[in-house]
N, C-alpha and C positions, 0 to 999 in steps of 0.2 A: 503492500499498499505505499501512499505517497501520501508521507504525514504530516503532521501541524508544527505550529509556529517556535513558543519557547523552549529549546534543547538544549542540551549540553554535553559536554566529552570529558571523558576520561584521563586521569593522568595516569603514569606508570610509579608506582609508592615504592620508597626505596629507604631499606630500614638499615642503620648502621649500628653494628653490635661491636661492641668493645670487647676482648679477651687480655685474661693476665700470663703473659709468658714469666720465663724465667729470668729473661732482661727488662722486662718492661712491659705496659697495654701494646696491645697490636687490634687496627681498627678493620674490622672487617663490613663491605657493602653485601648485603644479599638482595638480591629483586624478589620482592613480593608476587607472586600469581598474579597474573591479568586477570582482572573483573570488568565484564557489560554491565555489572549495578550501576543505578544512579539516578537521579531524577534531571532528565536533559532538556534544555530548551533553546531553541532557536525558530527558525525559518524552512519552510518547506514543502513543496508542490503536494499538494491531495489532490488525489482521484479526481476530484469533483474540478479539477484545470485550475483551481487559484493556488497561488502561495500566500500561507496566511501562517500569524503566529500559534503555536503550541506548547502542547507538554509530551514528553514519555516519559517512562516508569516503566524501568528495568528491574528484576531482582538478580539478586548473587548467583540466581540458576537458570535465569533467563528468560524468565517469561516477562511479556512484554507487552504494555498496555499506549495506547499513544491518542492522543484526539488533537484536532483543529480546528477551530471559529473560526466561520468568513463572516464577519460581520455586514457584509454589505447582502449576501443571500440567507442570512442566516442559516445557515444549514453546518453541520456539526461532522466531519472526518473520522472515523476511529476505523480505530483497529486492534486487535487481541492476539496473541500468537505466541510462537517459541523461537527464540535463539541459541544458536551451539558457536560458541568459542575455544577456536583454535589459533593458540599462539594470542596472535592482535587480531584473527580475523574474525568473522564470525557468519553465518550461515542462520535459514529459518524462513519462518513463511506464516503467514496466520490468515482471520476472515476481518473483514472489513467491510463498514458500511458507510453510510450518509445518512443522515438524519434530523430534521427541524426540529433548533431548539428555543426557536422564537416562541414566545408568550403572548405575544400583542395580538391582540383581537384585529381582524380585518386585513393581516398581514398573507398578502397571499405566497406561498409558498412551493417550489419545486424541487424539491431536496434528490434528486434525481442523476444520474448521469446520463449521456446524449442518447445512446442506446436505451434508456426506462427504467433499467436497473439500480436498484438501488445498494446491492451488496455486489460481494466476490471475492474473492482469496489472492493472498499476495507471496509472491519470493523474495523475501529479505534476501541481503548481502551488506558488507562492509568492512569497517575498520574501527579498531578504539583504540584510542591512547587513556589508560586505566584512571579517572575519578578526572578527567580534564575534557576529554574530547571525542567526536564519534560520529562516525562519516555512514551515514546509509543509505544503500541503492534500494527501489522499490521496486520491483515488477507486476502490475497489476494486471489480472481477469475478470471483468465483471460474470457477475452471473448468467449473465444472457451470449459469456463465450467474447467479450468483443474484448481486446488486448490493449491495454492503455500504455500511454508513452513511458518508457522507466525514467524516475527523478531520482536524483541524488540530494540529500542535504544534510548538513554541517551543524553540528549542534555541541552545545556547550555545559558541561557539570555544574548542576545546582547543589553547594553546600546544605539544601534541605532535606538531602538524601540521608547527610548524618546524624541529624538530630537523633536519630534511637526513635522506635515506639514503643507504646503499653495502650492498653485497653482503654485505661482511664483518659488518655488524650484525649481519644474521640466520643467516650460517655455524654451523653448529652442529646437534647433535642435540634436538629440540623434542617432547614427549609429550603425544598427543593423549588427549582424555576417555577415549575407545574402549579406549587402551595401548597403542595402536600409534606408534612411532618415527615423526617424518619425518626423515628427515636432508637437509639444504642444504648446501652446498660453498658454497666461498669465490667459485665463479666462475657462481651462481647455478641448477646444477642440483640437485633435490632427489628424493631417493625412499622410497618407503613402504610397508610391506610389513603389509596388518590380519593379527594370526592367527586369526579370528575366523572372515572368511568368502574368506580369501586372497587378499584384492583388489592387487594392486603397481600403485604408482602411480609415475608417471614424471613429470617438469616443470623447467619451469624458471623462474623470476624474475628478473624484468627491472627495470631503475628505468626511473621515467618521469620525475620531474625531481628532479635530485640537493639542490634545494632544500627538497624536502619529504616528508615520513615516509607516503607513499605506493609501492608497488608492484604491476605489474601480475605475473599467473602466468598459466600454464598448466600444465594436467596431462593426463597419457592413460591408463585403466585398463588392467589383463589381469589373467587368472585368477584372476575372480572367481567365486566359486561361488554355489548355490544361487541364492535372489531375486536376488543383489547382480550375477546374469550378465549382466542388460540392459544393465551400464555397460560392458562388456568393448567395446574398440575406441573408446569415447565419448573425445572430448577437453573438457575443462570450462573457461574462463575466468574471470579475476574477477581480483581487489583483497586487496593483502595489507600491514596495516600493524602497526607491534611496539611493543609498550607497554612500554616502561623505567620507568618510576614504580612498578610494581609488582614485590613481588620474590617468586617468581622472577615474569621478565621475558614477558609474554606478547606470543602474536601471533593478532591479528585474523584471518580469511580469509574471505571468500564469492567461487565461485565458480557456472557455472550447465552444466549440459549437456543437449542434446536428443537426446530419446529418439526411437527408429524408429515411435512411433508421432503423433508430432508435438508430447507435449510437454515441456516446458518443466521442469526438478528444478533448487529452487532452494538449494544444500547453503552452510550456514555454520556455521563450528568454529572453532574455538579451540586453540589449545597451548600449555602451557607449557615453559620451558626448564629 
């Protein structure tokens, strides 16, 4: 997928160790293992054809969530997938979608690709300098079989990733763009109900690595009415990160659900407390 804006790169970590020998101290330098982990910010072309600011979250084991919002079209491009690292290069793939994120009444939205599709698959590759910079190459194909022009983006590491994680940091009420309130308990249990379509969301947020600001999540849908009824009984899985550098604080979340017809729906959303 072609990805979104605020993104960062990773830099190689170097650790200096000193050891005492018979005639004095000896300094030794050891290169830390390379890592893809990070919150990355930057500018990158999206599957819908624009260059947009956005956010990429990659966990230490290579799970990736990316999202970019287009202020002109009120559409969000989002991707969920996984990456495999070898030395300082990586490869992988995922599922992407384009989603309407506006809540303005009367705004006409056409969040779709030129062939009419709203989702597809991405083949990803690139290179990384741990905790410094990341270059991402994305080759995308829509669900209707249209191959999109490959894009390349360079992103910068955000120290927000190093803040660490704890469930207490997420506990509380978070208001979604739709107006629905997401409640997260101190044990990570979360609940939300949308007053428009009736959808009830029950789920759980879990820690991945307490050193880093990234969480895993799973959530199941019930009670959805009208066109949203296809979500009933489905469980989505994905990633969440918290940005406390802005007031109010923001949660960025991305998760995917597989529909009965095999279509993968990728959802990107954020909430403020």
